[in-house]
C-alpha positions as CSV (number, residue, x, y, z in Angstrom):
1,M,0.0,0.0,0.0
2,S,1.4,3.4,-1.0
3,Q,1.6,6.3,1.4
4,Q,-1.0,8.1,-0.6
5,D,-3.4,5.2,-0.3
6,Y,-2.7,5.0,3.4
7,V,-3.4,8.7,3.9
8,G,-6.5,8.5,1.7
9,G,-7.7,5.5,3.8
10,M,-7.1,7.4,7.0
11,K,-9.0,10.4,5.7
12,S,-11.9,8.1,4.8
13,L,-11.9,6.7,8.3
14,R,-11.9,10.1,9.8
15,E,-14.8,11.2,7.6
16,S,-16.7,8.1,8.5
17,H,-16.2,8.7,12.2
18,T,-17.3,12.3,11.8
19,E,-20.5,11.3,10.0
20,A,-21.2,8.6,12.6
21,T,-20.8,11.1,15.4
22,I,-23.1,13.7,13.7
23,D,-25.7,11.0,13.1
24,A,-25.5,9.8,16.7
25,L,-25.9,13.4,18.0
26,L,-28.9,14.1,15.7
27,S,-30.5,10.8,16.7
28,A,-30.0,11.5,20.4
29,G,-31.0,15.1,20.0
30,R,-34.3,14.2,18.3
31,H,-35.1,11.7,21.0
32,Q,-34.4,14.0,23.9
33,F,-35.8,17.2,22.3
34,G,-38.8,15.4,21.0
35,A,-39.6,13.6,24.3
36,R,-39.0,16.5,26.7
37,G,-38.8,19.8,24.8
38,Y,-35.8,22.0,24.2
39,D,-35.7,23.8,27.6
40,A,-35.7,20.6,29.7
41,V,-32.8,18.9,27.9
42,S,-29.1,19.4,28.7
43,L,-26.1,18.8,26.4
44,E,-24.7,16.4,29.0
45,E,-27.8,14.2,28.5
46,I,-27.6,14.3,24.8
47,G,-23.9,13.5,24.9
48,A,-24.4,10.6,27.2
49,E,-27.1,9.1,24.9
50,A,-24.9,9.6,21.8
51,R,-21.8,8.4,23.7
52,V,-19.8,11.5,23.0
53,T,-18.5,14.4,25.0
54,T,-20.2,17.8,25.1
55,G,-17.1,19.0,23.4
56,A,-18.1,17.0,20.3
57,I,-21.5,18.8,20.3
58,Y,-19.8,22.2,20.4
59,H,-17.3,21.1,17.7
60,H,-20.0,20.0,15.3
61,F,-22.9,22.2,16.1
62,K,-21.5,25.1,18.2
63,G,-23.8,24.4,21.1
64,K,-27.3,23.4,22.1
65,K,-29.2,25.8,19.7
66,G,-27.1,24.7,16.8
67,L,-27.8,21.0,17.5
68,F,-31.5,21.8,17.8
69,L,-31.4,23.5,14.4
70,G,-29.7,20.5,12.9
71,V,-32.3,18.2,14.5
72,A,-35.2,20.3,13.3
73,E,-33.8,20.4,9.7
74,A,-33.4,16.6,9.8
75,V,-37.1,16.3,10.8
76,E,-38.1,18.5,7.9
77,R,-36.0,16.4,5.5
78,D,-37.7,13.3,6.9
79,L,-41.1,14.7,6.3
80,L,-40.2,15.5,2.7
81,A,-39.0,12.0,2.3
82,V,-42.3,10.7,3.6
83,A,-44.1,12.6,0.9
84,A,-41.7,11.3,-1.7
85,T,-42.4,7.7,-0.9
86,I,-45.9,8.0,-2.4
87,K,-45.9,6.2,-5.8
88,D,-48.7,7.0,-8.1
89,R,-48.6,7.8,-11.8
90,D,-51.5,10.3,-11.4
91,P,-50.0,13.5,-9.9
92,W,-53.3,14.5,-8.3
93,A,-53.8,11.1,-6.6
94,R,-50.2,11.2,-5.5
95,T,-50.7,14.6,-3.9
96,Q,-53.8,13.5,-2.1
97,K,-52.1,10.4,-0.7
98,A,-49.1,12.5,0.3
99,F,-51.1,14.9,2.3
100,C,-52.9,12.2,4.1
101,R,-49.7,10.5,4.9
102,L,-48.2,13.7,6.1
103,I,-51.0,14.4,8.6
104,E,-50.1,11.1,10.3
105,A,-46.4,11.8,10.1
106,C,-46.7,15.3,11.5
107,A,-48.9,14.1,14.3
108,A,-46.0,12.1,15.8
109,P,-45.2,13.5,19.3
110,D,-41.6,14.4,18.5
111,V,-42.5,16.2,15.3
112,Q,-45.1,18.2,17.2
113,Q,-42.7,19.1,19.9
114,I,-39.7,20.0,17.7
115,V,-41.2,21.5,14.6
116,F,-44.5,23.1,15.7
117,L,-43.8,24.0,19.4
118,D,-40.1,24.6,19.9
119,A,-38.6,25.5,16.5
120,P,-40.3,28.9,15.9
121,R,-39.4,30.0,19.5
122,V,-35.9,28.6,19.8
123,I,-34.6,29.4,16.4
124,G,-36.7,32.5,15.9
125,P,-39.7,33.0,13.6
126,E,-37.8,34.6,10.8
127,A,-34.9,32.1,10.9
128,W,-37.3,29.2,11.1
129,R,-39.3,30.6,8.2
130,E,-36.2,30.4,6.1
131,V,-35.8,26.8,7.1
132,E,-39.4,26.0,6.1
133,M,-38.9,27.9,2.8
134,K,-36.1,25.4,2.1
135,Y,-38.0,22.3,3.0
136,A,-41.8,22.5,3.7
137,F,-42.7,25.6,1.7
138,G,-40.2,24.7,-1.0
139,G,-41.5,21.2,-1.4
140,M,-45.1,22.4,-1.3
141,S,-44.5,25.1,-3.9
142,S,-42.8,22.7,-6.2
143,V,-45.8,20.3,-6.1
144,L,-48.3,23.1,-6.5
145,A,-46.4,24.6,-9.5
146,Q,-46.4,21.2,-11.2
147,L,-50.2,20.8,-10.7
148,V,-50.9,24.3,-12.0
149,E,-48.7,23.7,-15.1
150,T,-50.5,20.5,-15.9
151,G,-53.9,22.2,-15.5
152,V,-55.0,20.3,-12.4
153,L,-55.3,23.3,-10.1
154,H,-56.5,26.8,-10.5
155,P,-53.5,29.1,-11.1
156,Y,-53.5,30.8,-7.7
157,A,-50.2,32.2,-6.6
158,T,-48.2,29.4,-4.9
159,E,-46.9,31.9,-2.3
160,L,-50.5,32.3,-1.2
161,V,-51.7,28.7,-1.5
162,A,-48.6,26.9,0.0
163,P,-48.8,28.6,3.5
164,V,-52.6,28.1,3.6
165,L,-52.3,24.3,2.9
166,L,-49.4,24.0,5.4
167,A,-51.4,25.8,8.0
168,V,-54.3,23.3,7.5
169,L,-51.8,20.4,7.6
170,A,-50.3,21.7,10.8
171,E,-53.6,22.2,12.6
172,A,-55.0,18.9,11.4
173,S,-51.9,17.1,12.6
174,R,-52.0,18.9,16.0
175,A,-55.6,17.7,16.5
176,V,-54.7,14.2,15.5
177,S,-51.8,14.2,17.9
178,A,-54.1,15.1,20.7
179,K,-56.8,12.7,19.7
180,L,-55.7,9.8,17.4
181,E,-59.2,8.8,16.4
182,L,-59.5,12.1,14.4
183,I,-57.1,10.8,11.8
184,E,-59.9,9.8,9.3
185,E,-61.8,13.1,9.7
186,A,-58.6,15.1,9.4
187,S,-57.7,13.3,6.2
188,H,-61.2,13.9,4.8
189,L,-60.9,17.6,5.7
190,M,-57.6,17.9,4.0
191,L,-58.9,16.3,0.8
192,R,-61.9,18.6,0.8
193,V,-59.6,21.6,1.1
194,L,-57.4,20.3,-1.8
195,E,-60.5,19.6,-3.9
196,A,-61.6,23.3,-3.6
197,L,-58.4,24.2,-5.4
198,R,-58.9,21.8,-8.2
199,K,-60.2,22.8,-11.6
200,A,-63.6,21.4,-12.4
């Protein structure tokens, strides 16, 4: 093995270790923040669950708030992934199924705590809005634009429709989180709202 191969291998090992540490911190952070809320969790508790020192948290995330932001963004990515798992050749049917699936996903206690309760307060409404524009609003706007282009939806401005639909999704999921038996009604309501935007 040449020195270059050896150094390259060592670099790969370091990168793998870094990725594993970050993943462990995000997993532990989601578990702790999601179960108990931002204010009740200490970095020592997260570090202990992730089996790393608090120094590693500061190294990778600059502190508790930075780790929380990383966790919240990871949750947003997971929600986008949930919507992307829907497979249907009909874009309208795919959109309907995705919304129903998202109500259930957003009703999960850790999502409610991290995304809907803590994130706007901890990160700040403006900064959190930027995150949502990247993930939730961005994904929603892309779907709506496609449906408008294909003539499925009325050509309302996406910057108007996207936040309205996300607000309905958020409130529906909050209700389901508090009372699971509302899932069927919440899904029906979401579909009725979507249908109102559809061209006859």
